[in-house]
C-alpha positions in Angstrom: -3.3 -34.8 29.6 -4.2 -33.3 26.3 -8.0 -32.8 25.7 -9.5 -35.4 23.3 -11.7 -33.1 21.2 -8.9 -31.7 18.9 -8.1 -35.3 17.8 -11.7 -35.6 16.6 -12.0 -32.1 15.1 -8.7 -31.2 13.7 -9.2 -33.4 10.6 -12.6 -31.7 10.0 -11.0 -28.3 10.3 -8.2 -29.2 7.9 -10.7 -30.7 5.3 -12.9 -27.7 5.5 -9.9 -25.3 5.1 -8.5 -27.3 2.1 -11.9 -28.0 0.4 -13.3 -26.1 -2.6 -11.7 -24.8 -5.7 -8.2 -23.6 -5.9 -7.9 -19.8 -5.7 -5.4 -17.5 -7.2 -4.7 -14.5 -5.0 -5.3 -11.2 -6.7 -4.2 -7.7 -5.9 -7.2 -5.4 -6.3 -5.6 -2.3 -4.9 -1.9 -1.9 -5.7 -1.3 1.0 -3.2 -0.1 -1.6 -0.7 2.0 0.3 1.8 2.7 3.0 -0.7 3.7 6.6 0.2 0.5 8.2 -1.0 -1.1 11.3 0.4 -2.5 10.5 3.8 -6.2 10.9 4.6 -7.1 14.2 6.4 -6.1 13.9 10.0 -9.2 13.0 12.1 -9.6 13.7 15.7 -10.0 10.6 17.9 -13.6 11.4 18.9 -14.6 11.7 15.2 -12.4 9.0 13.6 -14.2 6.2 11.9 -12.5 3.2 10.2 -12.5 3.1 6.4 -11.8 -0.3 4.9 -10.5 -1.1 1.5 -9.9 -4.6 0.1 -6.3 -5.0 -1.1 -5.9 -8.7 -1.9 -8.5 -11.4 -2.3 -8.3 -15.2 -2.7 -5.8 -16.0 0.0 -5.7 -19.5 1.4 -5.7 -19.4 5.2 -3.3 -16.5 5.6 -1.5 -16.0 8.9 1.1 -13.2 8.6 1.9 -10.2 6.5 5.3 -8.4 6.5 6.4 -5.3 4.6 10.0 -5.3 3.3 12.0 -2.1 3.0 12.4 -2.7 -0.8 8.6 -2.5 -1.3 7.9 -6.2 -1.4 5.1 -7.6 0.8 5.3 -11.2 2.1 2.2 -13.2 3.2 2.3 -16.6 4.8 -0.4 -19.2 4.1 -0.8 -22.1 6.5 -0.5 -24.8 3.9 3.2 -24.0 3.7 3.6 -21.1 1.3 5.0 -17.7 1.6 3.7 -15.4 -1.1 5.3 -12.3 -2.4 3.6 -9.2 -3.7 5.8 -7.2 -6.1 5.1 -4.7 -8.9 1.5 -4.6 -7.9 0.7 -8.3 -8.2 1.0 -11.5 -6.3 3.7 -13.5 -8.0 2.5 -16.8 -9.4 5.4 -18.8 -7.9 5.6 -18.8 -4.1 8.5 -16.9 -2.5 9.1 -19.9 -0.4 7.6 -23.3 0.3 8.3 -25.3 3.5 7.5 -28.8 4.5 4.8 -28.1 7.1 1.9 -30.1 8.6 -1.2 -27.9 8.4 -3.0 -29.9 11.1 -5.6 -28.2 13.3 -4.1 -24.8 14.2 -0.7 -25.6 12.9 1.2 -25.1 9.6 3.0 -22.1 8.2 2.5 -19.4 10.8 4.6 -16.3 11.7 7.2 -14.5 9.7 9.7 -11.7 10.6 12.4 -9.8 8.7 15.8 -9.4 10.1 16.4 -5.7 11.0 19.3 -5.8 8.5 17.2 -7.6 5.9 18.4 -5.2 3.2 22.0 -6.3 3.8 21.8 -10.0 4.8 18.5 -11.2 3.3 17.5 -13.1 6.4 13.9 -13.9 7.3 12.6 -15.8 10.3 9.6 -18.1 10.3 7.6 -20.2 12.7 6.0 -23.4 11.4 4.6 -26.8 12.4 6.2 -29.8 10.8 6.3 -33.6 11.0 9.0 -34.7 13.5 9.9 -37.8 11.6 8.5 -40.1 14.3 4.8 -39.7 13.7 4.4 -36.6 15.7 4.8 -32.8 15.3 7.3 -30.2 16.1 7.2 -26.4 16.0 10.2 -24.8 14.4 11.7 -21.3 14.4 13.8 -21.3 11.3 16.0 -18.8 9.4 15.4 -18.3 5.7 17.7 -16.5 3.3 16.6 -14.4 0.3 18.5 -15.4 -2.9 17.5 -14.4 -6.4 14.1 -13.2 -5.4 13.1 -16.4 -3.5 13.8 -17.7 -0.1 15.2 -21.1 1.1 15.7 -22.5 4.6 19.1 -21.7 5.9 19.0 -23.2 9.4 16.6 -24.3 12.2 17.2 -22.1 15.2 14.8 -23.7 17.8 12.4 -26.6 18.1 9.5 -26.8 20.5 6.6 -29.1 21.3 3.6 -29.0 18.8 0.1 -30.3 18.6 -3.1 -29.7 16.7 -4.0 -26.8 19.0 -2.3 -24.1 21.0 0.8 -23.7 18.9 1.2 -19.9 19.4 3.2 -19.0 16.3 4.1 -15.3 16.3 7.7 -14.2 15.7 8.9 -10.6 15.8 12.0 -8.6 16.4 12.0 -6.2 19.4 13.6 -2.8 19.6 16.6 -4.5 21.3 17.4 -6.5 18.1 16.4 -9.8 19.7 13.9 -12.3 18.2 10.8 -13.1 20.2 8.3 -15.9 19.7 5.0 -17.0 21.3 4.6 -20.7 22.1 1.3 -22.2 23.3 0.8 -25.0 25.8 0.1 -27.5 22.9 -3.0 -28.8 24.7 -1.0 -29.8 27.9 -1.9 -27.2 30.4 0.8 -28.1 33.0 3.6 -27.5 30.6 3.1 -23.8 30.9 4.5 -24.0 34.4 7.4 -26.3 33.6 10.5 -24.3 32.8 12.4 -27.1 31.2 10.0 -27.1 28.2 9.3 -24.3 25.8 5.6 -24.9 25.6 3.4 -22.2 27.2 6.2 -19.6 27.0 7.4 -16.5 25.3 11.0 -17.0 24.2 13.8 -14.6 23.3 16.7 -15.5 21.0 19.7 -13.9 19.4 19.3 -13.8 15.6 21.7 -16.8 15.3 19.4 -18.8 17.7 21.7 -18.6 20.7 20.5 -17.6 24.2 21.0 -13.9 25.0 23.2 -13.4 28.0 20.7 -11.0 29.6 17.7 -13.5 29.4 16.0 -13.8 32.8 16.8 -17.5 33.2 20.5 -18.2 32.6 21.1 -20.5 29.6 17.4 -20.6 28.7 15.5 -19.1 25.8 12.5 -18.7 28.1 11.6 -15.0 28.6 8.5 -15.6 30.7 6.1 -18.4 31.4 2.5 -19.4 32.3 0.9 -18.8 28.9 -1.9 -20.7 27.3 -1.8 -19.7 23.7 -0.4 -16.2 23.0 -0.4 -15.2 19.3 0.6 -11.6 19.2 3.6 -9.4 20.0 3.7 -5.6 19.9 6.1 -3.0 21.3 4.9 0.5 22.3 6.5 2.9 19.8 7.7 5.3 22.5 8.2 3.3 25.7 9.3 0.1 24.1 7.1 -1.9 26.5 6.0 -5.3 25.1 2.3 -6.5 25.0 0.9 -9.9 23.9 -2.7 -11.0 23.4 -3.5 -14.5 24.6 -6.3 -17.0 24.2 -8.1 -17.9 27.3 -10.0 -21.2 28.0 -13.6 -20.1 27.5 -13.7 -16.4 27.8 -11.0 -14.8 29.9 -8.9 -13.9 26.9 -6.1 -11.6 27.9 -3.9 -8.7 26.9 -0.7 -9.0 28.9 2.1 -6.5 29.6 5.1 -8.7 29.1 7.9 -8.4 31.7 11.1 -10.5 31.7 11.0 -13.5 34.0 7.4 -13.2 35.2 4.7 -15.8 35.4 1.3 -15.2 33.9 -0.5 -17.9 35.8 -1.9 -20.4 33.3 -3.3 -22.9 34.2 -3.5 -21.9 37.8 -5.2 -18.6 36.9 -7.3 -17.7 33.9 -7.8 -14.0 33.4 -7.3 -11.6 36.4 -6.9 -13.9 39.4 -5.4 -11.3 41.7 -2.8 -13.8 43.0 0.5 -12.1 44.0 2.8 -14.7 42.4 1.2 -14.3 39.0 1.0 -11.1 36.8 -2.6 -10.2 35.9 -3.5 -9.1 32.4 -3.9 -5.4 31.7 -7.4 -6.3 30.4 -9.4 -9.5 30.0 -12.6 -10.4 28.2 -14.4 -11.9 31.2 -17.2 -14.3 29.9 -16.9 -12.9 26.4 -14.6 -14.5 23.8 -12.3 -12.4 21.7 -10.0 -15.2 20.5 -7.2 -12.6 20.1 -4.4 -13.1 17.6 -2.1 -10.5 16.0 -1.3 -7.1 17.5 0.3 -3.8 16.4 0.7 -0.2 17.6 -0.3 2.7 15.5 2.5 5.2 15.3 0.6 8.1 13.9 -2.9 9.3 13.0 -5.8 9.9 15.4 -4.9 6.8 17.5 -1.1 7.2 17.7 0.3 4.9 20.4 -2.9 2.9 20.6 -2.6 -0.8 20.5 -4.8 -2.8 18.0 -5.3 -6.5 18.1 -7.5 -8.8 16.0 -10.2 -11.2 17.2 -11.1 -14.5 15.6 -14.2 -15.6 17.4 -14.9 -11.9 18.2 -14.7 -11.0 14.5 -13.4 -7.5 15.4 -10.4 -5.2 15.5 -9.9 -4.1 19.1 -8.5 -0.7 20.0 -6.7 -0.2 23.4 -5.5 3.1 24.7 -3.0 2.6 27.4 -2.1 5.1 30.1 0.9 7.2 29.4 1.9 6.9 33.0 1.1 3.3 33.9 1.9 0.6 31.3 -0.6 -1.7 33.1 -3.6 0.6 32.9 -6.1 0.7 30.1 -7.9 4.0 29.6 -10.0 3.2 26.6 -11.1 -0.1 24.9 -13.4 -0.5 21.9 -14.2 -3.1 19.3 -14.2 -1.9 15.6 -15.4 -3.6 12.5 -17.5 -6.1 14.5 -18.9 -8.8 12.3 -18.2 -7.0 9.1 -15.3 -9.1 7.7 -15.5 -12.3 9.7 -12.6 -13.7 11.6 -9.6 -11.4 11.8 -6.1 -13.0 12.2 -3.4 -10.3 11.9 -2.9 -6.6 12.1 0.2 -4.7 11.1 1.0 -1.0 10.4 2.2 -0.5 6.9 4.8 2.0 5.7 2.0 4.3 4.7 0.7 4.5 8.3 -2.4 2.5 7.5 -3.3 -0.7 9.4 -3.3 -3.9 7.3 -5.6 -6.7 8.5 -5.7 -10.4 7.3 -9.0 -12.2 7.6 -9.1 -15.9 8.6 -12.4 -17.3 7.2 -10.9 -20.2 5.3 -9.3 -21.8 8.3 -12.1 -24.3 8.8 -13.7 -22.4 11.6 -15.1 -19.5 9.7 -17.8 -18.8 7.2 -16.0 -18.0 4.0 -17.5 -15.4 1.7 -16.7 -14.9 -2.0 -13.2 -13.6 -2.3 -12.0 -14.8 1.1 -9.5 -14.7 2.5 -8.4 -11.1 2.2 -5.9 -8.4 3.1 -7.7 -5.3 4.2 -6.4 -1.7 4.5 -7.8 0.3 7.4 -7.5 4.1 7.7 -9.4 6.5 9.9 -11.3 9.6 8.7 -13.7 12.1 10.1 -17.2 10.9 10.5 
């Protein structure tokens, strides 16, 4: 059974997110991802985050992606994909899709094809009306034509609801497309392999099932997830990690292994049960509400994993063991409470971390200029 509270609250969240004056996004720092002189190399023990505002006035942003040609794409949950080019946010959206921004749904993740420069393909995850009064989550391929994108084909459809839609899509180092799907408010679905709810899935770029997927003929890569919203591969080992929302507390960072079961709803957090894989770290009674994740490839925290916290309003840093992918050696929250809810973190071409806030999503406390894209670097204290 789905919980009843989202049916009461999702309309309030949506109204709050959509209320107020229309905002025009503005670039206030046009060095987005540029190849500028890097900051002096700080040592880990002395490194402190330096934050610069890059774009203001975004409407419930969810994902930011850097293209090899210098463009920057930003998704907004009402159904728009914005493009930043020549130092400005273009007035016309790069793409507009027919989404249903209900509760936690709408226009969510975005990923570029590894051969984007040649084929112009992008892959997006969004929540849409199913034509029968319900909702569906779609993974869809777009194609870049004449500086804008149109929907080319739907690759996969999955259950949707007003909560727990997952939503991240990303290409792994193996050239396969991965996506995180939540349990859509029905806990038991995470343990049912004949549904995609509560799973991480793995696709060929054309939407077909890879022959080496752990369950023959199935897109399912692993199961037992509540609401994972991030995907990040270690830059040296290629190991995959995914942050995941727990019920109340017990948020998780999981080391993702093919074919394994992560326990939800039988286990929340580290249960120590042999049939389920425990997270590498969990929040206990604290709530992070983790979302996006990315590894730093250089600087004082090279090979450290960063993930964002919505309820935690922080950027979390995780140093993993070089010898054991399941062991955490250091963990610390950064920027706590300074910028409100944080949705997404990615590493830009310049080596900086770029972070999207999520204060206009109906659950935050918007400040003047929200939502924003932030640029985070580390310098000596």
